[in-house]
C-alpha positions, 0 to 999 in steps of 0.5 A: 220586226220583233216577230222575225227576231223571235222566230229566228231565235226559236228556230236557231239550233241550240248548238249554235255558238261562237262565231256562228251565233255572232254572224247570225245576230249580225245578219239579223241586225243588218237586215232590221237596220236596212228595213228601218232605214228604208222605211225612213228615207224612201219617198213614195214614187207617185206624184202625190203622197197618200 
């Protein structure tokens, strides 16, 4: 996830500020949180854990 955050920060235009920047950071945070929660709470679908 850190690589994705760094790439997103590098690719964000320099003139992005204010509400656009806040929305960008909020979407990044939400996607990171969703991926983390998915990894923590989703159980393997097989009958036997690896």
